[in-house]
mmCIF file as Biopython writes it, N, C-alpha, C and O atoms, coordinates in Angstrom:
data_model
#
loop_
_atom_site.group_PDB
_atom_site.id
_atom_site.type_symbol
_atom_site.label_atom_id
_atom_site.label_alt_id
_atom_site.label_comp_id
_atom_site.label_asym_id
_atom_site.label_entity_id
_atom_site.label_seq_id
_atom_site.pdbx_PDB_ins_code
_atom_site.Cartn_x
_atom_site.Cartn_y
_atom_site.Cartn_z
_atom_site.occupancy
_atom_site.B_iso_or_equiv
_atom_site.auth_seq_id
_atom_site.auth_asym_id
_atom_site.pdbx_PDB_model_num
ATOM 1   N N  . MET A ? 1  ? 108.872 122.461 71.462  1.0 0.0 1  A 1 
ATOM 2   C CA . MET A ? 1  ? 108.343 121.265 72.911  1.0 0.0 1  A 1 
ATOM 3   C C  . MET A ? 1  ? 108.702 120.094 73.418  1.0 0.0 1  A 1 
ATOM 4   O O  . MET A ? 1  ? 108.076 119.152 73.904  1.0 0.0 1  A 1 
ATOM 5   N N  . PHE A ? 2  ? 109.834 120.324 73.217  1.0 0.0 2  A 1 
ATOM 6   C CA . PHE A ? 2  ? 110.411 118.831 74.204  1.0 0.0 2  A 1 
ATOM 7   C C  . PHE A ? 2  ? 110.959 120.498 75.544  1.0 0.0 2  A 1 
ATOM 8   O O  . PHE A ? 2  ? 110.395 120.940 76.546  1.0 0.0 2  A 1 
ATOM 9   N N  . GLU A ? 3  ? 111.870 120.788 75.034  1.0 0.0 3  A 1 
ATOM 10  C CA . GLU A ? 3  ? 112.104 122.164 75.850  1.0 0.0 3  A 1 
ATOM 11  C C  . GLU A ? 3  ? 110.762 123.034 76.580  1.0 0.0 3  A 1 
ATOM 12  O O  . GLU A ? 3  ? 110.795 123.089 77.809  1.0 0.0 3  A 1 
ATOM 13  N N  . ALA A ? 4  ? 109.807 123.587 76.004  1.0 0.0 4  A 1 
ATOM 14  C CA . ALA A ? 4  ? 109.123 123.643 76.433  1.0 0.0 4  A 1 
ATOM 15  C C  . ALA A ? 4  ? 107.955 122.970 77.819  1.0 0.0 4  A 1 
ATOM 16  O O  . ALA A ? 4  ? 107.263 123.507 78.683  1.0 0.0 4  A 1 
ATOM 17  N N  . THR A ? 5  ? 108.289 121.296 77.335  1.0 0.0 5  A 1 
ATOM 18  C CA . THR A ? 5  ? 107.881 120.987 78.023  1.0 0.0 5  A 1 
ATOM 19  C C  . THR A ? 5  ? 108.604 120.198 79.655  1.0 0.0 5  A 1 
ATOM 20  O O  . THR A ? 5  ? 108.007 119.865 80.679  1.0 0.0 5  A 1 
ATOM 21  N N  . VAL A ? 6  ? 109.313 120.158 79.487  1.0 0.0 6  A 1 
ATOM 22  C CA . VAL A ? 6  ? 110.944 120.667 80.023  1.0 0.0 6  A 1 
ATOM 23  C C  . VAL A ? 6  ? 110.130 122.398 81.198  1.0 0.0 6  A 1 
ATOM 24  O O  . VAL A ? 6  ? 109.795 122.608 82.363  1.0 0.0 6  A 1 
ATOM 25  N N  . ASP A ? 7  ? 110.191 123.146 79.920  1.0 0.0 7  A 1 
ATOM 26  C CA . ASP A ? 7  ? 110.297 124.299 81.103  1.0 0.0 7  A 1 
ATOM 27  C C  . ASP A ? 7  ? 109.066 124.169 81.619  1.0 0.0 7  A 1 
ATOM 28  O O  . ASP A ? 7  ? 108.664 125.206 82.148  1.0 0.0 7  A 1 
ATOM 29  N N  . PHE A ? 8  ? 108.243 123.155 81.655  1.0 0.0 8  A 1 
ATOM 30  C CA . PHE A ? 8  ? 106.766 123.967 81.499  1.0 0.0 8  A 1 
ATOM 31  C C  . PHE A ? 8  ? 106.773 122.688 82.559  1.0 0.0 8  A 1 
ATOM 32  O O  . PHE A ? 8  ? 105.697 122.158 82.280  1.0 0.0 8  A 1 
ATOM 33  N N  . PHE A ? 9  ? 107.503 121.702 83.859  1.0 0.0 9  A 1 
ATOM 34  C CA . PHE A ? 9  ? 108.187 120.798 85.012  1.0 0.0 9  A 1 
ATOM 35  C C  . PHE A ? 9  ? 108.531 121.514 85.663  1.0 0.0 9  A 1 
ATOM 36  O O  . PHE A ? 9  ? 107.931 121.685 86.724  1.0 0.0 9  A 1 
ATOM 37  N N  . LYS A ? 10 ? 109.952 122.469 85.257  1.0 0.0 10 A 1 
ATOM 38  C CA . LYS A ? 10 ? 110.729 122.711 85.361  1.0 0.0 10 A 1 
ATOM 39  C C  . LYS A ? 10 ? 109.842 124.032 87.076  1.0 0.0 10 A 1 
ATOM 40  O O  . LYS A ? 10 ? 109.945 124.014 88.302  1.0 0.0 10 A 1 
ATOM 41  N N  . ASP A ? 11 ? 109.073 124.936 86.025  1.0 0.0 11 A 1 
ATOM 42  C CA . ASP A ? 11 ? 107.874 125.949 86.466  1.0 0.0 11 A 1 
ATOM 43  C C  . ASP A ? 11 ? 107.162 125.448 87.534  1.0 0.0 11 A 1 
ATOM 44  O O  . ASP A ? 11 ? 107.130 126.205 88.504  1.0 0.0 11 A 1 
ATOM 45  N N  . LEU A ? 12 ? 106.313 123.914 87.699  1.0 0.0 12 A 1 
ATOM 46  C CA . LEU A ? 12 ? 105.323 123.005 88.139  1.0 0.0 12 A 1 
ATOM 47  C C  . LEU A ? 12 ? 106.700 123.237 89.269  1.0 0.0 12 A 1 
ATOM 48  O O  . LEU A ? 12 ? 106.463 123.901 90.278  1.0 0.0 12 A 1 
ATOM 49  N N  . TRP A ? 13 ? 107.803 122.802 89.112  1.0 0.0 13 A 1 
ATOM 50  C CA . TRP A ? 13 ? 108.667 121.767 90.339  1.0 0.0 13 A 1 
ATOM 51  C C  . TRP A ? 13 ? 109.050 123.338 91.092  1.0 0.0 13 A 1 
ATOM 52  O O  . TRP A ? 13 ? 109.319 123.282 92.292  1.0 0.0 13 A 1 
ATOM 53  N N  . ALA A ? 14 ? 109.083 124.900 90.328  1.0 0.0 14 A 1 
ATOM 54  C CA . ALA A ? 14 ? 109.737 125.800 91.502  1.0 0.0 14 A 1 
ATOM 55  C C  . ALA A ? 14 ? 108.398 126.307 91.969  1.0 0.0 14 A 1 
ATOM 56  O O  . ALA A ? 14 ? 108.572 127.356 92.588  1.0 0.0 14 A 1 
ATOM 57  N N  . PHE A ? 15 ? 107.055 125.944 91.905  1.0 0.0 15 A 1 
ATOM 58  C CA . PHE A ? 15 ? 105.415 126.429 91.997  1.0 0.0 15 A 1 
ATOM 59  C C  . PHE A ? 15 ? 105.536 125.167 93.810  1.0 0.0 15 A 1 
ATOM 60  O O  . PHE A ? 15 ? 105.760 125.493 94.975  1.0 0.0 15 A 1 
ATOM 61  N N  . LEU A ? 16 ? 105.407 124.527 93.517  1.0 0.0 16 A 1 
ATOM 62  C CA . LEU A ? 16 ? 105.593 123.191 94.054  1.0 0.0 16 A 1 
ATOM 63  C C  . LEU A ? 16 ? 106.798 123.281 95.459  1.0 0.0 16 A 1 
ATOM 64  O O  . LEU A ? 16 ? 106.772 122.656 96.519  1.0 0.0 16 A 1 
ATOM 65  N N  . ARG A ? 17 ? 107.609 124.110 95.057  1.0 0.0 17 A 1 
ATOM 66  C CA . ARG A ? 17 ? 109.322 124.030 96.374  1.0 0.0 17 A 1 
ATOM 67  C C  . ARG A ? 17 ? 108.701 125.561 97.143  1.0 0.0 17 A 1 
ATOM 68  O O  . ARG A ? 17 ? 108.659 125.857 98.337  1.0 0.0 17 A 1 
ATOM 69  N N  . GLU A ? 18 ? 108.285 126.304 95.986  1.0 0.0 18 A 1 
ATOM 70  C CA . GLU A ? 18 ? 108.294 127.109 97.022  1.0 0.0 18 A 1 
ATOM 71  C C  . GLU A ? 18 ? 106.906 127.898 97.481  1.0 0.0 18 A 1 
ATOM 72  O O  . GLU A ? 18 ? 106.727 129.096 97.262  1.0 0.0 18 A 1 
ATOM 73  N N  . ARG A ? 19 ? 106.155 127.217 98.010  1.0 0.0 19 A 1 
ATOM 74  C CA . ARG A ? 19 ? 104.507 127.328 98.202  1.0 0.0 19 A 1 
ATOM 75  C C  . ARG A ? 19 ? 104.335 125.750 99.315  1.0 0.0 19 A 1 
ATOM 76  O O  . ARG A ? 19 ? 103.317 125.330 99.864  1.0 0.0 19 A 1 
ATOM 77  N N  . LYS A ? 20 ? 105.416 125.313 99.331  1.0 0.0 20 A 1 
ATOM 78  C CA . LYS A ? 20 ? 104.873 124.050 100.123 1.0 0.0 20 A 1 
ATOM 79  C C  . LYS A ? 20 ? 104.496 123.215 100.043 1.0 0.0 20 A 1 
ATOM 80  O O  . LYS A ? 20 ? 104.435 122.398 100.962 1.0 0.0 20 A 1 
ATOM 81  N N  . LYS A ? 21 ? 103.862 122.968 98.331  1.0 0.0 21 A 1 
ATOM 82  C CA . LYS A ? 21 ? 102.536 121.852 98.316  1.0 0.0 21 A 1 
ATOM 83  C C  . LYS A ? 21 ? 103.625 120.489 97.509  1.0 0.0 21 A 1 
ATOM 84  O O  . LYS A ? 21 ? 103.984 120.382 96.336  1.0 0.0 21 A 1 
ATOM 85  N N  . TYR A ? 22 ? 103.887 119.667 98.629  1.0 0.0 22 A 1 
ATOM 86  C CA . TYR A ? 22 ? 104.896 119.066 97.807  1.0 0.0 22 A 1 
ATOM 87  C C  . TYR A ? 22 ? 103.779 117.510 98.052  1.0 0.0 22 A 1 
ATOM 88  O O  . TYR A ? 22 ? 104.179 116.394 97.718  1.0 0.0 22 A 1 
ATOM 89  N N  . TRP A ? 23 ? 102.099 117.797 98.809  1.0 0.0 23 A 1 
ATOM 90  C CA . TRP A ? 23 ? 101.478 116.808 98.969  1.0 0.0 23 A 1 
ATOM 91  C C  . TRP A ? 23 ? 100.671 117.367 97.107  1.0 0.0 23 A 1 
ATOM 92  O O  . TRP A ? 23 ? 99.619  116.906 96.662  1.0 0.0 23 A 1 
ATOM 93  N N  . LEU A ? 24 ? 101.303 118.109 96.601  1.0 0.0 24 A 1 
ATOM 94  C CA . LEU A ? 24 ? 99.934  117.538 94.994  1.0 0.0 24 A 1 
ATOM 95  C C  . LEU A ? 24 ? 101.009 116.616 94.116  1.0 0.0 24 A 1 
ATOM 96  O O  . LEU A ? 24 ? 100.609 115.664 93.446  1.0 0.0 24 A 1 
ATOM 97  N N  . LEU A ? 25 ? 102.809 117.100 94.208  1.0 0.0 25 A 1 
ATOM 98  C CA . LEU A ? 25 ? 103.136 116.047 93.623  1.0 0.0 25 A 1 
ATOM 99  C C  . LEU A ? 25 ? 102.834 114.727 93.130  1.0 0.0 25 A 1 
ATOM 100 O O  . LEU A ? 25 ? 103.258 114.281 92.064  1.0 0.0 25 A 1 
ATOM 101 N N  . PRO A ? 26 ? 101.859 113.926 94.193  1.0 0.0 26 A 1 
ATOM 102 C CA . PRO A ? 26 ? 101.283 112.636 93.743  1.0 0.0 26 A 1 
ATOM 103 C C  . PRO A ? 26 ? 100.204 112.962 93.046  1.0 0.0 26 A 1 
ATOM 104 O O  . PRO A ? 26 ? 99.936  112.122 92.187  1.0 0.0 26 A 1 
ATOM 105 N N  . LEU A ? 27 ? 99.511  113.839 93.094  1.0 0.0 27 A 1 
ATOM 106 C CA . LEU A ? 27 ? 98.659  113.909 92.366  1.0 0.0 27 A 1 
ATOM 107 C C  . LEU A ? 27 ? 98.557  113.632 91.764  1.0 0.0 27 A 1 
ATOM 108 O O  . LEU A ? 27 ? 98.194  112.527 91.360  1.0 0.0 27 A 1 
ATOM 109 N N  . ILE A ? 28 ? 98.994  115.040 91.104  1.0 0.0 28 A 1 
ATOM 110 C CA . ILE A ? 28 ? 99.832  115.069 89.525  1.0 0.0 28 A 1 
ATOM 111 C C  . ILE A ? 28 ? 100.493 114.285 89.082  1.0 0.0 28 A 1 
ATOM 112 O O  . ILE A ? 28 ? 100.136 114.230 87.905  1.0 0.0 28 A 1 
ATOM 113 N N  . ILE A ? 29 ? 101.738 113.171 89.325  1.0 0.0 29 A 1 
ATOM 114 C CA . ILE A ? 29 ? 102.149 111.912 88.724  1.0 0.0 29 A 1 
ATOM 115 C C  . ILE A ? 29 ? 100.959 110.972 88.382  1.0 0.0 29 A 1 
ATOM 116 O O  . ILE A ? 29 ? 100.972 110.564 87.221  1.0 0.0 29 A 1 
ATOM 117 N N  . SER A ? 30 ? 100.117 110.624 89.025  1.0 0.0 30 A 1 
ATOM 118 C CA . SER A ? 30 ? 98.630  110.190 89.248  1.0 0.0 30 A 1 
ATOM 119 C C  . SER A ? 30 ? 98.096  110.456 87.799  1.0 0.0 30 A 1 
ATOM 120 O O  . SER A ? 30 ? 97.952  109.660 86.871  1.0 0.0 30 A 1 
ATOM 121 N N  . LEU A ? 31 ? 97.835  111.845 87.867  1.0 0.0 31 A 1 
ATOM 122 C CA . LEU A ? 31 ? 97.056  112.490 86.987  1.0 0.0 31 A 1 
ATOM 123 C C  . LEU A ? 31 ? 97.745  112.052 85.070  1.0 0.0 31 A 1 
ATOM 124 O O  . LEU A ? 31 ? 97.179  111.367 84.218  1.0 0.0 31 A 1 
ATOM 125 N N  . VAL A ? 32 ? 99.067  112.758 84.985  1.0 0.0 32 A 1 
ATOM 126 C CA . VAL A ? 32 ? 99.884  112.579 84.245  1.0 0.0 32 A 1 
ATOM 127 C C  . VAL A ? 32 ? 100.080 110.686 83.957  1.0 0.0 32 A 1 
ATOM 128 O O  . VAL A ? 32 ? 100.438 110.447 82.804  1.0 0.0 32 A 1 
ATOM 129 N N  . MET A ? 33 ? 99.951  109.840 84.556  1.0 0.0 33 A 1 
ATOM 130 C CA . MET A ? 33 ? 100.161 108.083 84.813  1.0 0.0 33 A 1 
ATOM 131 C C  . MET A ? 33 ? 99.556  108.491 83.723  1.0 0.0 33 A 1 
ATOM 132 O O  . MET A ? 33 ? 99.981  108.845 82.623  1.0 0.0 33 A 1 
ATOM 133 N N  . VAL A ? 34 ? 97.546  108.308 84.587  1.0 0.0 34 A 1 
ATOM 134 C CA . VAL A ? 34 ? 96.658  108.153 84.072  1.0 0.0 34 A 1 
ATOM 135 C C  . VAL A ? 34 ? 95.874  108.632 82.440  1.0 0.0 34 A 1 
ATOM 136 O O  . VAL A ? 34 ? 94.998  108.014 81.834  1.0 0.0 34 A 1 
ATOM 137 N N  . GLY A ? 35 ? 96.447  109.719 82.117  1.0 0.0 35 A 1 
ATOM 138 C CA . GLY A ? 35 ? 96.747  110.334 81.050  1.0 0.0 35 A 1 
ATOM 139 C C  . GLY A ? 35 ? 98.083  109.207 79.875  1.0 0.0 35 A 1 
ATOM 140 O O  . GLY A ? 35 ? 98.027  108.863 78.695  1.0 0.0 35 A 1 
ATOM 141 N N  . ALA A ? 36 ? 98.988  109.001 80.835  1.0 0.0 36 A 1 
ATOM 142 C CA . ALA A ? 36 ? 99.273  108.125 79.769  1.0 0.0 36 A 1 
ATOM 143 C C  . ALA A ? 36 ? 99.022  107.352 79.045  1.0 0.0 36 A 1 
ATOM 144 O O  . ALA A ? 36 ? 99.062  107.219 77.822  1.0 0.0 36 A 1 
ATOM 145 N N  . LEU A ? 37 ? 98.544  106.412 80.456  1.0 0.0 37 A 1 
ATOM 146 C CA . LEU A ? 37 ? 97.545  105.318 79.670  1.0 0.0 37 A 1 
ATOM 147 C C  . LEU A ? 37 ? 96.811  105.332 79.010  1.0 0.0 37 A 1 
ATOM 148 O O  . LEU A ? 37 ? 96.768  104.378 78.233  1.0 0.0 37 A 1 
ATOM 149 N N  . ILE A ? 38 ? 95.693  106.486 78.882  1.0 0.0 38 A 1 
ATOM 150 C CA . ILE A ? 38 ? 94.458  106.642 77.935  1.0 0.0 38 A 1 
ATOM 151 C C  . ILE A ? 38 ? 95.134  107.364 76.289  1.0 0.0 38 A 1 
ATOM 152 O O  . ILE A ? 38 ? 94.531  107.778 75.299  1.0 0.0 38 A 1 
ATOM 153 N N  . ILE A ? 39 ? 96.382  107.276 76.549  1.0 0.0 39 A 1 
ATOM 154 C CA . ILE A ? 39 ? 96.911  107.711 75.249  1.0 0.0 39 A 1 
ATOM 155 C C  . ILE A ? 39 ? 97.540  107.016 74.661  1.0 0.0 39 A 1 
ATOM 156 O O  . ILE A ? 39 ? 97.808  107.379 73.516  1.0 0.0 39 A 1 
ATOM 157 N N  . LEU A ? 40 ? 98.024  105.829 75.094  1.0 0.0 40 A 1 
ATOM 158 C CA . LEU A ? 40 ? 98.637  104.682 74.539  1.0 0.0 40 A 1 
ATOM 159 C C  . LEU A ? 40 ? 98.106  103.691 74.574  1.0 0.0 40 A 1 
ATOM 160 O O  . LEU A ? 40 ? 98.668  102.624 74.329  1.0 0.0 40 A 1 
ATOM 161 N N  . SER A ? 41 ? 96.007  103.902 75.116  1.0 0.0 41 A 1 
ATOM 162 C CA . SER A ? 41 ? 94.836  102.764 74.652  1.0 0.0 41 A 1 
ATOM 163 C C  . SER A ? 41 ? 94.243  102.871 73.279  1.0 0.0 41 A 1 
ATOM 164 O O  . SER A ? 41 ? 93.594  102.112 72.560  1.0 0.0 41 A 1 
ATOM 165 N N  . GLN A ? 42 ? 94.824  104.409 73.154  1.0 0.0 42 A 1 
ATOM 166 C CA . GLN A ? 42 ? 93.705  104.584 72.162  1.0 0.0 42 A 1 
ATOM 167 C C  . GLN A ? 42 ? 94.456  103.755 70.135  1.0 0.0 42 A 1 
ATOM 168 O O  . GLN A ? 42 ? 93.646  102.991 69.611  1.0 0.0 42 A 1 
ATOM 169 N N  . ALA A ? 43 ? 95.221  103.890 69.674  1.0 0.0 43 A 1 
ATOM 170 C CA . ALA A ? 43 ? 95.336  102.390 68.821  1.0 0.0 43 A 1 
ATOM 171 C C  . ALA A ? 43 ? 96.688  101.901 69.225  1.0 0.0 43 A 1 
ATOM 172 O O  . ALA A ? 43 ? 97.624  102.280 68.521  1.0 0.0 43 A 1 
ATOM 173 N N  . SER A ? 44 ? 96.893  101.283 70.032  1.0 0.0 44 A 1 
ATOM 174 C CA . SER A ? 44 ? 97.680  100.255 70.165  1.0 0.0 44 A 1 
ATOM 175 C C  . SER A ? 44 ? 97.971  98.891  70.169  1.0 0.0 44 A 1 
ATOM 176 O O  . SER A ? 44 ? 97.442  97.821  70.471  1.0 0.0 44 A 1 
ATOM 177 N N  . VAL A ? 45 ? 98.801  99.246  69.810  1.0 0.0 45 A 1 
ATOM 178 C CA . VAL A ? 45 ? 99.134  96.211  69.700  1.0 0.0 45 A 1 
ATOM 179 C C  . VAL A ? 45 ? 98.194  96.469  71.830  1.0 0.0 45 A 1 
ATOM 180 O O  . VAL A ? 45 ? 97.167  95.934  72.247  1.0 0.0 45 A 1 
ATOM 181 N N  . ILE A ? 46 ? 98.718  97.009  72.240  1.0 0.0 46 A 1 
ATOM 182 C CA . ILE A ? 46 ? 98.869  96.813  73.884  1.0 0.0 46 A 1 
ATOM 183 C C  . ILE A ? 46 ? 97.581  97.247  74.341  1.0 0.0 46 A 1 
ATOM 184 O O  . ILE A ? 46 ? 97.422  96.915  75.516  1.0 0.0 46 A 1 
ATOM 185 N N  . ALA A ? 47 ? 96.663  97.823  73.892  1.0 0.0 47 A 1 
ATOM 186 C CA . ALA A ? 47 ? 95.496  97.997  74.131  1.0 0.0 47 A 1 
ATOM 187 C C  . ALA A ? 47 ? 94.066  96.814  74.304  1.0 0.0 47 A 1 
ATOM 188 O O  . ALA A ? 47 ? 92.898  97.125  74.533  1.0 0.0 47 A 1 
ATOM 189 N N  . PRO A ? 48 ? 94.504  95.747  74.153  1.0 0.0 48 A 1 
ATOM 190 C CA . PRO A ? 48 ? 93.846  94.668  74.547  1.0 0.0 48 A 1 
ATOM 191 C C  . PRO A ? 48 ? 93.734  94.213  75.876  1.0 0.0 48 A 1 
ATOM 192 O O  . PRO A ? 48 ? 92.706  93.683  76.296  1.0 0.0 48 A 1 
ATOM 193 N N  . PHE A ? 49 ? 95.336  94.501  76.958  1.0 0.0 49 A 1 
ATOM 194 C CA . PHE A ? 49 ? 96.223  94.683  77.653  1.0 0.0 49 A 1 
ATOM 195 C C  . PHE A ? 49 ? 95.914  95.277  78.763  1.0 0.0 49 A 1 
ATOM 196 O O  . PHE A ? 49 ? 96.122  94.949  79.931  1.0 0.0 49 A 1 
ATOM 197 N N  . ILE A ? 50 ? 95.198  96.532  78.126  1.0 0.0 50 A 1 
ATOM 198 C CA . ILE A ? 50 ? 94.684  97.707  78.829  1.0 0.0 50 A 1 
ATOM 199 C C  . ILE A ? 50 ? 93.785  96.666  79.900  1.0 0.0 50 A 1 
ATOM 200 O O  . ILE A ? 50 ? 93.850  96.123  81.003  1.0 0.0 50 A 1 
ATOM 201 N N  . TYR A ? 51 ? 92.782  96.849  78.524  1.0 0.0 51 A 1 
ATOM 202 C CA . TYR A ? 51 ? 90.632  96.950  79.091  1.0 0.0 51 A 1 
ATOM 203 C C  . TYR A ? 51 ? 91.527  96.063  79.963  1.0 0.0 51 A 1 
ATOM 204 O O  . TYR A ? 51 ? 92.434  96.833  80.279  1.0 0.0 51 A 1 
ATOM 205 N N  . THR A ? 52 ? 91.795  94.825  80.554  1.0 0.0 52 A 1 
ATOM 206 C CA . THR A ? 52 ? 92.038  93.896  81.053  1.0 0.0 52 A 1 
ATOM 207 C C  . THR A ? 52 ? 92.514  93.433  82.808  1.0 0.0 52 A 1 
ATOM 208 O O  . THR A ? 52 ? 92.693  92.574  83.672  1.0 0.0 52 A 1 
ATOM 209 N N  . LEU A ? 53 ? 92.511  95.337  82.223  1.0 0.0 53 A 1 
ATOM 210 C CA . LEU A ? 53 ? 93.102  95.597  84.027  1.0 0.0 53 A 1 
ATOM 211 C C  . LEU A ? 53 ? 91.453  96.261  84.337  1.0 0.0 53 A 1 
ATOM 212 O O  . LEU A ? 53 ? 90.830  96.158  85.394  1.0 0.0 53 A 1 
ATOM 213 N N  . PHE A ? 54 ? 91.093  96.813  83.329  1.0 0.0 54 A 1 
ATOM 214 C CA . PHE A ? 54 ? 89.887  97.135  84.199  1.0 0.0 54 A 1 
ATOM 215 C C  . PHE A ? 54 ? 88.615  97.330  84.284  1.0 0.0 54 A 1 
ATOM 216 O O  . PHE A ? 54 ? 88.102  97.593  85.372  1.0 0.0 54 A 1 
#
């Protein structure tokens, strides 16, 4: 599973580099961070602290 994730990011980076779409990188990073925040806040001890941010 980890290898598939690494391959995905390699392909994504190759796409961005080949087509000069570097402006998409901040958007992708932001979406990944929001997704990670949602996953972490599902059922964890830090959920009350995350909810105070919003």
